[in-house]
N, C-alpha and C positions, 0 to 999 in steps of 0.2 A: 562199591566196587564188586564186580561180578566174581563168581567162583573161578572162572577161566583166568581173569586177570590176577587173582591172588596166586594162582599157580605159576603164572607166567613170572611174577616177581620173586617168588619164593624158590622156584626151581629151575625155570628155563633161562631167565635173564639174569645178568650181573648188574651190579649197581656202582655208580660212580657219582662224584660231586662236581659241579661246575665251579672251578677255581679262577676262571679267567673269562671275560667277555670283552671282545673288541669289535668295533664297527670299523670293516674293512673299506666299504664304500657306502654309497646311498642305498645299494641293493645287496650287501652281503655283510655277514658277522662271522667272526671266528669264536669259538668256545674252546675252552680246555677242560677235559674230563679227566679227573684224577682218582685213583684208589690205591690200595696196597698191592694189587695183583696185575696191574696193567704190563708190568715188566716181564711177567711170565707168559704173555700172549705169543702164541707161535705165529708171528707176523709175516706175512708175504706182501711185498709192495704192490697195492692195487686192491687191499682188502677194503671191505665196506663194514659199517656198523649198522645193525638194525636197531633203531632207537624207538622206544615206547612212548612217543610224545603225547599220545592220546589217552594213557591210561588213567583211569578214574573219571573219564568223561562219558557218561552214560549215553549221551546222545549220539555217540559215533559208533560205527559197526566196528568189529574187531579189526577187519582189514585195513580201516582207517586210523586205527590206534598206533599202527607202526610205520615208520619211514626209514628209508635207507640214505645213509650219507658216506661219502668217501672218507677214509682216514688221511688226512692231508699230512700229518707228522705224528711220530711216535718216540717218545723218549723213555726207554726202558729202565735207565738208571733212576730217573725221578718219577716213573711210573705214572705218565700221563699221555693223553691222546689229544691232538687238536684236530678240530673239524670245522669246515667252512660251510656255511648255510646261506644260499641266496633267497631273496625274499621276491623276486619278480613274479613268481608263479601266483602268488596271492592264495596259496593253499594252506593246509593244517600246518605244515612245516614252517611256512613264512610267518605265521601269526605266532607260533611258538617261539621263534628265535627272537622276535621282537619283545616278547613278554618275560623270557626266562631270565634268570638272575644268578649271580654268584652266590653260592652256598646251597643252590637248589639241587635235589638228588635227581638222577636220571637212570633208567633202565635200559640196558642194551645186550646185544650179543654180537660177535663178529660174524662176518660171512665172506668167505673167500671169492666165490664167483669165478669168472674166467677172464675178466678185463684185467689182467695182470702184467707186470713188468716182464718183458722178454728181452734179453740182451744179446740174442743170437744173430741179428742183422747188423749190417753196416750204415744203413740209411733209413731214417724215420721221417714220416710226415704226421703231425699231430694237429687234430682238428677238433674244435668244440666251442661252445658257448659258456657263458658264466657258471652255468651248473656243473660243468665238467673241469673247470679251470684247476681246482685244487687236486682233483684226481690225476690229471695230466701233469702237473708239477711232480707229484710222487712218482709217476712213471719216469719222467725225464731224468729225476736224480738218480734212478735205479737201473738205468740202462748202459752206464758208463760214459764218461766224459770224452771218449775218443770218437764218438759217433757223429755222423752228419745228420743234424735234426733241422727239418723245416717245420713251419708251424702257422696255423690260421686259427686264431682265438678271437672270438668276436662278441659283440653286444651291440644292442641298438643305441646304447650310450656308452662309448669307450671308457668313460671316466668310472663305470661300474666295475671294471676289470681291476684286479689287484696283484701286487707282486707276490712272489713265493715266500715261503716262511723266513727265509733268510734275507728278504729285501731284494733280491735279484729278480731280473725280467728276462728270462731265457726264451721267451716266446714272442712272435710278432702279432701285436694287437691291431684289430680292425673295428671300424664301426659299420656294422652292417644291419639291415633289417631282419626281422624273424624269418626262418626258413631260407636262407640266402643260397639255395643249391646252385643257381647259374653264376652268381659272382664267384663263389668258392671254386667251382670247376674252372673257371677261367684262370683263376690264381694258381690252381693246382697243375694246370698244364706247364706253367713256367716253372714252378718250384720243384717238380720231381723230374725235370728233363735233365738235370745234372747228376742224377743217382747212377752209382756204379755199384755192382756187387749186389748182396741180398738187401732187400727192401721190405719195410713194414709200415703199415698205416694204422693209427689209432684214431677212431672217429667216436666222438660221443656228444650226448646232449639231446637235442630235438630229434625225435625218432623218425621224423619225415626226413630230416638231412641225412640220418644214418642210413636209410633205405636207398636214397637217391646217389650218395657217393659211393655206397658198397656196389652198386649197379655199375657206376661209372669206372670204378677201378677194375671190376671184373670184365666188362664189356667192351670198354674203349682202351684201357690202358692194359688189359689182358694180365692182371695180378692174380695169383692163385688165392683160394680161399684162406689158405692158413696165414697168408701175409696181410690179411684185412681183419682188424679187430674193432667191433663196433659195440657200443654200450648206449641204448636209448635210455637216458635219464628221465625223460618226461615225454608226455604227448598232449598236445593241447586238447584232444578229443577223449582223453581218458583221465580217470581219477586214480590217484595212488600208484602210478606206474614206478617201479623201481629203476 
């Protein structure tokens, strides 16, 4: 293990133990991370974890040792965090989640970012693929129950999509190909037509779709930039995109 990794483990990162691992679908797993201090985290819905999945693997560059995943659920009383990890990318994280096991130690730190729950609108549209599903579930639970929420959550195999942590299905699921911007724009025209009052869009997952839909909302629907929240979780042409 390198000197930098030793510093990361001892100074920069926190540690937790995997206490539960569940297969959610053929393309996703849930793990539960638990330690004595999870309950003390200053948590804001929409926060990420930076996880050191490649620590100890000398063949990886330092940037490839860290991966970001959404916090799907947090229980401060029992001091644990749940994370959902998809396997469709076939990257470092997808290989790690298949091989990790209960009792294994993991190193992490929290990262707030900007893709957070904002409850100031009356109407929401949430769009994303499998990689964004758990994050959008967290956002949905924390904007208030009295909101009008439309949604387009998709996968090439609809069976890969999974329910929220409580077993509910608050989103509309679709079976669509990779980067389905034309199909989603056609659905959006109908879904947002009923919106009245302040509106907000959450768009996450494939970076190509984030770009296309951001342009659609601004140029065709004339939404303001503060009404459109985007988070590219992955890019087919890049490695290690957060």
